[in-house]
C-alpha positions as CSV (number, residue, x, y, z in Angstrom):
1,M,-120.8,-11.7,2.0
2,N,-121.6,-15.3,2.0
3,T,-119.3,-18.1,0.8
4,K,-120.6,-18.0,-2.7
5,Q,-120.1,-14.2,-3.0
6,K,-116.6,-14.5,-1.5
7,T,-115.7,-17.1,-4.1
8,A,-117.2,-14.9,-6.9
9,F,-115.2,-11.9,-5.5
10,C,-111.9,-13.8,-5.6
11,L,-112.6,-15.2,-9.1
12,N,-113.5,-11.7,-10.4
13,L,-110.2,-10.4,-8.9
14,L,-108.4,-13.3,-10.7
15,I,-110.2,-12.3,-14.0
16,F,-109.2,-8.7,-13.6
17,V,-105.5,-9.5,-12.9
18,S,-105.5,-12.0,-15.8
19,V,-106.8,-9.4,-18.2
20,V,-104.4,-6.7,-17.0
21,F,-101.4,-9.1,-17.3
22,S,-102.3,-10.5,-20.7
23,T,-103.2,-7.1,-22.2
24,T,-100.0,-5.5,-20.9
25,A,-98.0,-8.5,-22.2
26,M,-99.5,-8.2,-25.7
27,L,-99.1,-4.4,-25.9
28,T,-95.5,-4.5,-24.8
29,G,-94.6,-7.6,-26.8
30,F,-93.7,-9.6,-23.8
31,N,-93.5,-13.3,-24.9
32,F,-93.1,-15.7,-22.0
33,M,-93.7,-18.9,-24.0
34,G,-91.5,-18.4,-27.0
35,G,-91.9,-16.1,-30.0
36,S,-95.4,-16.9,-31.4
37,G,-97.2,-13.7,-32.4
38,V,-100.3,-15.1,-34.1
39,L,-103.3,-12.8,-33.8
40,S,-101.5,-10.3,-31.6
41,A,-99.8,-6.9,-32.0
42,A,-97.3,-5.3,-29.8
43,N,-99.0,-1.9,-30.0
44,W,-102.5,-0.3,-30.0
45,L,-103.4,-2.3,-33.1
46,A,-104.1,-5.1,-30.7
47,F,-107.5,-3.6,-30.1
48,R,-108.6,-4.4,-33.6
49,Y,-109.0,-8.0,-32.4
50,F,-112.3,-9.0,-30.8
51,T,-110.2,-11.2,-28.5
52,V,-108.6,-8.2,-26.9
53,D,-111.7,-6.1,-26.8
54,S,-113.8,-8.9,-25.2
55,N,-111.1,-9.7,-22.7
56,V,-110.8,-6.0,-21.7
57,L,-114.6,-5.7,-21.4
58,A,-114.5,-8.8,-19.1
59,G,-111.8,-7.2,-17.0
60,L,-113.6,-3.9,-16.7
61,V,-116.9,-5.6,-15.7
62,S,-115.1,-7.7,-13.1
63,L,-113.6,-4.5,-11.7
64,L,-117.0,-3.0,-11.5
65,Y,-118.2,-6.2,-9.8
66,I,-115.4,-5.9,-7.2
67,I,-116.2,-2.3,-6.5
68,Y,-119.9,-3.0,-6.2
69,M,-119.3,-5.9,-3.7
70,L,-117.2,-3.6,-1.5
71,T,-120.1,-1.1,-1.2
72,P,-122.7,-1.5,1.6
73,A,-125.4,-2.4,-1.0
74,G,-123.2,-5.1,-2.4
75,K,-122.3,-6.6,1.0
76,K,-125.9,-6.9,1.9
77,S,-127.4,-8.2,-1.3
78,E,-127.1,-11.9,-2.2
79,R,-128.2,-11.3,-5.8
80,L,-126.8,-9.2,-8.6
81,P,-128.7,-6.1,-9.6
82,K,-130.2,-6.2,-13.1
83,A,-127.6,-3.8,-14.6
84,M,-124.7,-5.8,-13.3
85,Y,-126.2,-9.1,-14.5
86,I,-126.6,-7.7,-18.0
87,L,-122.9,-6.5,-18.0
88,K,-121.8,-9.9,-16.8
89,L,-123.8,-11.8,-19.4
90,A,-122.5,-9.6,-22.2
91,A,-118.9,-9.9,-21.1
92,T,-119.0,-13.6,-20.5
93,T,-120.7,-14.2,-23.8
94,G,-118.0,-12.2,-25.5
95,V,-115.1,-14.2,-24.1
96,T,-117.0,-17.5,-24.6
97,L,-117.3,-16.6,-28.3
98,T,-113.6,-15.8,-28.4
99,M,-112.7,-19.1,-26.9
100,M,-115.0,-21.2,-29.0
101,V,-114.1,-19.5,-32.3
102,T,-110.4,-20.1,-31.5
103,V,-110.8,-23.7,-30.5
104,F,-113.0,-24.8,-33.4
105,F,-112.3,-22.4,-36.2
106,L,-109.1,-20.4,-35.9
107,A,-106.7,-22.9,-34.4
108,P,-107.6,-25.8,-36.8
109,R,-107.0,-23.4,-39.7
110,S,-103.8,-22.0,-38.3
111,A,-100.9,-21.8,-40.8
112,T,-98.5,-22.9,-38.1
113,T,-99.7,-25.2,-35.3
114,Y,-102.9,-25.5,-33.4
115,W,-101.3,-24.5,-30.2
116,D,-99.8,-21.3,-31.5
117,L,-103.1,-19.5,-30.7
118,F,-102.7,-20.5,-27.1
119,M,-99.2,-19.1,-26.6
120,N,-98.1,-16.1,-24.5
121,S,-100.9,-13.5,-23.9
122,N,-103.3,-15.6,-26.0
123,L,-103.1,-18.4,-23.4
124,F,-105.0,-16.1,-21.1
125,M,-107.2,-14.4,-23.7
126,H,-108.2,-17.4,-25.7
127,L,-108.5,-19.9,-22.9
128,L,-107.9,-19.1,-19.2
129,T,-109.8,-15.8,-18.9
130,P,-112.9,-17.2,-20.8
131,L,-112.9,-20.2,-18.5
132,F,-112.6,-18.1,-15.4
133,C,-115.5,-16.0,-16.6
134,I,-117.8,-18.9,-17.5
135,I,-117.1,-20.7,-14.2
136,T,-117.7,-17.5,-12.2
137,F,-120.9,-16.4,-14.0
138,V,-122.5,-19.9,-14.2
139,F,-121.9,-21.1,-10.7
140,F,-121.3,-18.0,-8.4
141,E,-123.2,-15.0,-9.7
142,A,-126.8,-15.2,-8.8
143,A,-129.6,-12.8,-9.9
144,D,-133.3,-12.6,-9.1
145,N,-134.9,-14.8,-11.8
146,P,-133.2,-13.2,-14.8
147,S,-135.6,-13.0,-17.7
148,F,-134.9,-14.8,-21.0
149,A,-135.5,-11.3,-22.6
150,L,-132.1,-10.3,-21.2
151,S,-130.3,-12.9,-23.3
152,P,-129.9,-10.7,-26.4
153,A,-127.7,-8.5,-24.3
154,G,-125.0,-11.1,-24.8
155,V,-124.9,-10.3,-28.5
156,I,-124.3,-6.6,-28.2
157,P,-120.5,-6.7,-28.0
158,M,-120.3,-8.7,-31.3
159,V,-122.8,-6.4,-33.0
160,L,-120.7,-3.4,-32.1
161,Y,-117.5,-5.2,-33.3
162,A,-119.1,-6.4,-36.5
163,S,-120.2,-2.8,-37.3
164,F,-116.5,-2.0,-37.5
165,Y,-115.0,-5.3,-38.8
166,I,-117.3,-5.8,-41.8
167,P,-117.2,-2.3,-43.3
168,N,-113.4,-2.2,-42.8
169,I,-113.1,-5.3,-45.0
170,F,-115.2,-3.9,-47.8
171,L,-113.3,-0.6,-47.7
172,H,-110.1,-2.5,-48.4
173,L,-111.0,-5.0,-51.0
174,E,-108.2,-6.0,-53.4
175,N,-109.6,-6.8,-56.9
176,G,-112.9,-7.6,-55.4
177,K,-111.4,-10.0,-52.9
178,T,-110.8,-9.7,-49.2
179,S,-107.3,-9.0,-47.8
180,Y,-105.9,-10.9,-44.8
181,N,-104.7,-7.5,-43.5
182,Y,-108.3,-6.5,-42.9
183,D,-110.2,-9.9,-42.7
184,W,-107.7,-11.1,-40.1
185,Y,-110.1,-13.7,-38.8
186,G,-110.7,-15.1,-42.3
187,F,-114.5,-15.1,-41.8
188,L,-115.1,-14.2,-45.5
189,F,-112.4,-16.6,-46.9
190,A,-115.1,-18.1,-49.2
191,G,-115.8,-14.7,-50.8
192,V,-117.4,-11.4,-50.0
193,N,-120.8,-12.6,-51.0
194,T,-120.8,-15.0,-48.0
195,V,-121.2,-12.0,-45.7
196,W,-125.0,-12.4,-45.8
197,I,-124.5,-15.9,-44.4
198,V,-121.5,-15.4,-42.2
199,V,-122.6,-12.4,-40.2
200,P,-126.1,-13.6,-39.3
201,L,-124.6,-17.0,-38.4
202,I,-122.0,-15.5,-36.1
203,L,-124.7,-13.4,-34.4
204,L,-127.0,-16.4,-34.0
205,I,-124.1,-18.5,-32.6
206,T,-123.3,-15.7,-30.2
207,W,-126.9,-15.6,-29.0
208,V,-126.9,-19.4,-28.5
209,F,-123.9,-19.0,-26.2
210,A,-125.7,-16.2,-24.4
211,I,-128.8,-18.4,-24.0
212,C,-126.8,-21.3,-22.7
213,L,-125.0,-19.0,-20.2
214,W,-128.3,-17.5,-19.1
215,G,-129.8,-21.0,-18.7
216,F,-127.0,-22.5,-16.8
217,N,-126.7,-19.4,-14.6
218,R,-130.4,-19.6,-13.7
219,L,-130.3,-23.3,-13.1
220,C,-127.2,-23.2,-10.9
221,N,-128.3,-20.2,-8.9
222,S,-132.0,-20.8,-8.5
223,K,-133.4,-20.6,-5.0
224,R,-134.2,-23.9,-3.5
């Protein structure tokens, strides 16, 4: 492995450890920064949050990367295989969306304080792990001229999540209105009819993040 690959290996190990720690902390209710429990659940209900799902995906993909880099093929190759690149793009886009939605939508609308969404396990899930993933993917994970056609892969995790989240909201309407117990992100706070605007907008924003990650990755890792 060259220096860039060794750095990527260490960062992926850091991502995996970060995800294992934060997920375990959330599931067990371990609060190391006080008692804030915003957008968290000390049981398996935690997996209803895209935050948790996207972080777990990032952790699993980092583990696959680590395993691949320890194989003879991984040690010899200076570029990621196409399948690994797609997984990396999808995982990094997912946690990027998590971080950006928290920073610009959820935290400003928090019923408590802005920083409550960056407490305990959410410090890792909403901020640190996404930053680790972005830095790793953009600067240290090269692929052979990845095609723009691969960019929609970044939207797949959100499409899968939306296929669960949106129907769940409509199955639990209360007098024709959404319930916070099921629209926990508050995406349809302006009314159920906004679903035809909100969902395409979120998917479009997700794709924009994927395109940016694809572009910066290609720019920073192009052969000179």
